[in-house]
C-alpha positions as CSV (number, residue, x, y, z in Angstrom):
1,X,68.1,12.3,61.1
2,X,67.8,9.5,58.2
3,X,66.1,10.6,55.1
4,X,63.2,8.2,54.4
5,X,63.8,5.7,51.7
6,X,61.5,5.6,48.3
7,X,59.1,2.7,47.7
8,X,61.3,1.9,44.9
9,X,64.0,1.1,47.3
10,X,61.8,-2.0,48.6
11,X,62.4,-3.6,45.3
12,X,59.0,-4.8,44.5
13,X,58.5,-7.5,41.7
14,X,57.2,-5.6,38.8
15,X,55.5,-6.6,36.6
16,X,53.8,-9.1,38.7
17,X,53.7,-12.6,37.1
18,X,51.0,-13.6,35.1
19,X,50.1,-17.2,35.4
20,X,48.1,-19.6,33.1
21,X,45.9,-21.8,35.1
22,X,44.4,-25.2,33.7
23,X,41.1,-25.5,35.5
24,X,38.3,-27.6,34.1
25,X,35.4,-25.3,35.2
26,X,36.9,-22.6,33.0
27,X,38.6,-24.7,30.2
28,X,35.5,-26.8,29.4
29,X,33.6,-23.4,28.4
30,X,36.7,-22.6,26.3
31,X,37.7,-19.9,28.8
32,X,41.6,-19.5,29.4
33,X,42.0,-18.3,33.4
34,X,44.9,-16.4,34.0
35,X,46.4,-15.4,37.5
36,X,47.9,-11.8,37.6
37,X,49.9,-12.4,40.9
38,X,50.0,-9.2,42.5
39,X,50.0,-10.9,45.7
40,X,53.8,-11.4,44.8
41,X,54.8,-7.8,44.3
42,X,56.2,-7.5,48.1
43,X,56.2,-9.5,50.8
44,X,55.1,-6.7,53.1
45,X,53.3,-4.7,51.0
46,X,51.7,-7.1,48.6
47,X,48.9,-6.6,45.6
48,X,47.2,-3.5,44.9
49,X,48.3,-2.1,48.4
50,X,51.6,-1.7,46.7
51,X,50.0,0.3,43.7
52,X,47.8,2.3,45.8
53,X,50.4,3.4,48.4
54,X,53.5,4.2,46.3
55,X,52.0,7.3,44.8
56,X,50.7,8.5,48.0
57,X,53.9,7.8,49.7
58,X,55.9,9.8,47.1
59,X,53.6,12.7,47.8
60,X,53.6,12.2,51.5
61,X,57.6,12.9,51.1
62,X,58.6,11.3,54.4
63,X,55.9,13.2,56.5
64,X,53.9,11.2,58.9
65,X,50.7,9.2,57.4
66,X,47.3,9.0,59.0
67,X,45.1,6.5,57.5
68,X,42.0,4.8,58.7
69,X,40.7,1.3,58.9
70,X,38.6,-1.3,60.8
71,X,40.0,-3.8,63.3
72,X,41.4,-6.3,60.8
73,X,42.1,-3.9,58.1
74,X,44.8,-5.2,55.4
75,X,45.3,-1.5,54.5
76,X,46.3,-0.3,58.0
77,X,48.7,-3.3,58.1
78,X,50.2,-2.4,54.9
79,X,50.5,1.4,55.9
80,X,52.3,0.2,59.0
81,X,54.7,-2.1,57.2
82,X,55.5,0.8,54.6
83,X,56.2,3.1,57.7
84,X,58.6,0.6,59.5
85,X,60.4,-0.2,56.0
86,X,60.8,3.2,55.0
87,X,61.3,5.0,57.9
88,X,58.2,7.5,58.5
89,X,55.7,7.5,61.2
90,X,52.1,6.0,60.8
91,X,48.7,6.7,62.8
92,X,46.0,4.3,62.2
93,X,42.4,5.8,63.0
94,X,40.8,2.7,64.0
95,X,36.6,2.2,63.7
96,X,35.2,1.3,67.2
97,X,36.3,3.1,70.6
98,X,35.1,0.0,72.4
99,X,38.4,-1.7,71.0
100,X,40.7,0.7,72.9
101,X,40.2,-0.9,76.2
102,X,40.2,-4.8,74.7
103,X,43.5,-6.8,74.0
104,X,44.6,-6.1,70.3
105,X,43.9,-8.4,67.9
106,X,46.6,-10.1,65.7
107,X,46.2,-7.6,62.9
108,X,46.1,-4.3,65.3
109,X,49.1,-5.9,67.3
110,X,50.8,-6.3,63.9
111,X,50.3,-2.5,63.1
112,X,51.6,-1.4,66.6
113,X,54.4,-3.7,66.5
114,X,55.4,-2.1,63.0
115,X,55.2,1.4,64.9
116,X,51.9,2.5,64.0
117,X,50.2,4.5,66.8
118,X,46.6,3.4,67.0
119,X,43.9,5.9,67.9
120,X,40.3,4.8,68.2
121,X,37.3,6.5,67.4
122,X,33.6,6.0,67.9
123,X,31.5,4.3,64.9
124,X,29.8,7.7,64.4
125,X,32.9,10.0,64.1
126,X,34.2,7.6,61.8
127,X,31.4,7.5,59.4
128,X,31.7,11.3,59.2
129,X,35.6,11.2,59.0
130,X,35.4,12.6,55.2
131,X,33.8,15.8,56.8
132,X,36.4,18.1,56.9
133,X,35.4,19.8,60.2
134,X,35.7,16.1,61.5
135,X,38.7,15.2,59.9
136,X,40.1,18.4,61.5
137,X,39.1,17.6,64.8
138,X,40.6,13.9,64.4
139,X,44.0,15.6,63.4
140,X,44.1,18.0,66.0
141,X,43.3,15.1,68.7
142,X,45.7,12.9,67.3
143,X,48.3,15.2,66.9
144,X,48.0,16.4,70.4
145,X,48.3,13.0,71.6
146,X,51.8,13.2,70.0
147,X,53.3,15.2,72.9
148,X,55.5,17.7,70.7
149,X,55.4,15.7,67.4
150,X,54.2,17.1,64.0
151,X,51.3,19.6,64.1
152,X,48.2,18.6,61.9
153,X,49.2,20.6,59.0
154,X,52.5,18.3,58.9
155,X,50.4,14.8,58.7
156,X,49.6,13.3,55.2
157,X,46.4,11.9,55.0
158,X,45.4,8.9,53.2
159,X,41.6,7.5,52.9
160,X,40.2,4.3,54.2
161,X,41.5,1.5,51.8
162,X,44.1,3.7,50.1
163,X,41.5,4.9,47.5
164,X,42.1,8.4,46.2
165,X,43.1,10.1,42.7
166,X,46.7,9.1,43.4
167,X,46.1,5.6,44.0
168,X,43.9,5.3,41.0
169,X,47.0,6.4,38.7
170,X,49.0,3.7,40.5
171,X,46.5,1.2,39.9
172,X,46.3,2.1,36.2
173,X,49.8,0.2,35.7
174,X,48.1,-2.9,36.5
175,X,45.8,-2.3,33.5
176,X,48.9,-1.4,31.4
177,X,50.8,-4.4,32.1
178,X,47.4,-6.7,31.0
179,X,46.8,-4.8,28.1
180,X,46.6,-7.0,25.0
181,X,47.3,-10.0,27.3
182,X,43.7,-10.3,28.5
183,X,40.2,-9.8,27.2
184,X,38.6,-9.4,30.3
185,X,40.4,-8.5,33.8
186,X,38.6,-9.2,37.0
187,X,39.3,-7.9,40.5
188,X,37.3,-8.0,44.0
189,X,36.4,-4.4,45.0
190,X,36.3,-2.7,48.5
191,X,36.7,0.9,47.9
192,X,36.6,0.8,44.3
193,X,40.2,2.5,43.4
194,X,41.9,-0.6,42.0
195,X,39.2,-1.5,39.4
196,X,39.3,2.4,38.6
197,X,42.7,2.1,37.7
198,X,42.5,-1.1,36.3
199,X,39.8,0.0,33.7
200,X,41.7,3.0,32.7
201,X,44.9,1.1,32.3
202,X,43.4,-1.4,30.0
203,X,41.9,1.2,28.2
204,X,44.7,3.5,27.3
205,X,45.9,3.3,23.7
206,X,42.9,0.9,22.6
207,X,40.3,1.4,20.1
208,X,36.7,-0.2,20.3
209,X,36.6,-3.8,21.4
210,X,39.6,-3.7,23.5
211,X,39.9,-5.3,27.1
212,X,37.2,-4.7,29.7
213,X,37.5,-4.7,33.6
214,X,35.1,-6.4,35.8
215,X,34.4,-5.8,39.4
216,X,33.3,-8.2,42.2
217,X,32.3,-6.0,45.2
218,X,32.9,-7.7,48.8
219,X,30.7,-5.6,50.4
220,X,26.9,-5.4,49.8
221,X,25.0,-2.1,49.6
222,X,25.1,-1.3,45.7
223,X,27.1,2.1,46.4
224,X,30.5,1.1,44.6
225,X,29.5,2.1,40.9
226,X,29.0,5.7,42.0
227,X,32.3,5.6,43.9
228,X,34.3,4.0,41.1
229,X,33.0,6.8,38.6
230,X,33.6,9.5,41.3
231,X,37.3,8.2,41.8
232,X,38.0,8.1,37.8
233,X,36.7,11.6,37.6
234,X,38.9,12.7,40.3
235,X,41.9,11.1,38.6
236,X,41.1,11.6,34.9
237,X,38.2,14.1,34.9
238,X,36.1,11.6,33.3
239,X,34.8,7.8,33.4
240,X,37.6,5.8,31.9
241,X,37.7,2.3,30.3
242,X,35.1,-0.3,29.7
243,X,34.2,-1.6,33.3
244,X,31.2,-3.0,35.1
245,X,30.2,-4.7,38.5
246,X,28.8,-7.8,39.4
247,X,27.2,-7.4,42.7
248,X,26.2,-11.0,43.7
249,X,29.1,-12.7,45.5
250,X,29.6,-10.7,48.3
251,X,28.3,-13.4,50.7
252,X,26.6,-11.4,52.8
253,X,29.2,-8.5,53.5
254,X,32.6,-7.6,54.1
255,X,34.7,-10.4,56.1
256,X,31.7,-12.7,55.6
257,X,32.1,-16.3,54.0
258,X,29.6,-19.1,53.5
259,X,30.3,-22.9,53.6
260,X,30.2,-23.1,49.6
261,X,32.5,-20.1,49.5
262,X,34.8,-21.9,51.9
263,X,34.7,-25.1,50.1
264,X,35.3,-23.4,46.8
265,X,38.5,-21.7,48.1
266,X,40.0,-24.8,49.8
267,X,39.3,-26.8,46.7
268,X,41.0,-24.0,44.4
269,X,43.9,-24.3,47.1
270,X,44.2,-27.9,46.6
271,X,43.9,-28.0,42.8
272,X,46.6,-25.2,42.1
273,X,48.7,-25.0,45.2
274,X,47.9,-21.4,45.7
275,X,46.8,-20.1,49.2
276,X,43.6,-18.3,48.7
277,X,42.6,-15.3,50.9
278,X,38.8,-15.5,51.8
279,X,37.6,-12.0,51.9
280,X,38.6,-10.9,48.6
281,X,40.1,-13.4,46.3
282,X,37.9,-16.4,47.2
283,X,35.0,-14.4,46.2
284,X,36.6,-13.1,43.2
285,X,37.5,-16.6,42.0
286,X,34.2,-18.2,43.0
287,X,32.4,-15.3,41.2
288,X,34.3,-15.9,38.0
289,X,33.6,-19.7,38.0
290,X,30.1,-19.0,38.4
291,X,29.6,-16.8,35.4
292,X,31.6,-18.8,33.4
293,X,29.4,-21.8,34.0
294,X,26.4,-19.4,33.1
295,X,28.2,-18.6,29.6
296,X,28.7,-15.0,30.7
297,X,32.4,-15.3,28.5
298,X,32.4,-16.7,25.1
299,X,34.5,-19.2,24.2
300,X,38.2,-18.2,23.6
301,X,38.1,-15.5,26.3
302,X,41.2,-14.7,28.0
303,X,40.3,-13.9,31.9
304,X,42.5,-12.5,33.9
305,X,41.9,-12.8,37.8
306,X,43.8,-10.3,39.8
307,X,45.3,-11.8,42.9
308,X,45.3,-9.1,45.1
309,X,46.7,-10.3,48.5
310,X,47.3,-13.7,50.4
311,X,46.1,-15.1,53.7
312,X,47.8,-14.4,56.7
313,X,50.3,-17.1,57.9
314,X,48.9,-19.3,60.5
315,X,51.6,-18.3,63.1
316,X,51.0,-14.5,62.5
317,X,50.0,-13.6,66.0
318,X,51.5,-11.1,68.5
319,X,50.6,-11.5,71.9
């Protein structure tokens, strides 16, 4: 049996590049826009997925990994790709048991092609997945389906989106890479783990007036502030760093866009030859442009936007 490789064996591009962007929408207000290109860390496991997964996979130590996501989850795809590249088993628990009888969409098909075993659950069960009894039942069911594979106690569980205390520590390195190079570092937020680590890494070793972190939630609901604080308390036993959220740019919720957002993203792509992922990155950049226009950032601000991922290639379809 081959010993699974470590994440470092995949040769990530770290620290990720920090690029200056000349964009009149920012420069006319005296704001210097920087792009933190975490999308370039690794071809198959880009951006915050790498930073979140690396410490979790180190802890898994080659055991099969079970995790959760929706039908178009970038997190599921990243875990499946890591399993293929590093040689460990992966199980994806997918929200929506009605999907089990349908052809796989391109995202889930890619997960399956990378060796991930997909297990579909109803939405009520999915919402309760963090209940220890529900999780235990999912593990029993999934491992029984494995026909002689590992038992429930042998499976390493990573939460939806990859955000846990380990992931927060991994994302703190992002903040350390930006420390002293940006006055404000901004990131689009889904589950809050990247912002929790970013803020802590920015703050480490800095006194008052140091860098601050800004989160742009891509889901509506207003729940994320409490979740970011919970993650920081789990990782550091206290709130860490100077961070806040601006909950105005989710465009109606996850995976939703508006004609205005699509037009902005297309224009940004044309201006800067940068493919803009729509569900996270476009909302981040649009939000920062709007806030700059409103005078949120004083002249002279170095504003770093963390590019956490890139759009899938147009031919990324598996039949």
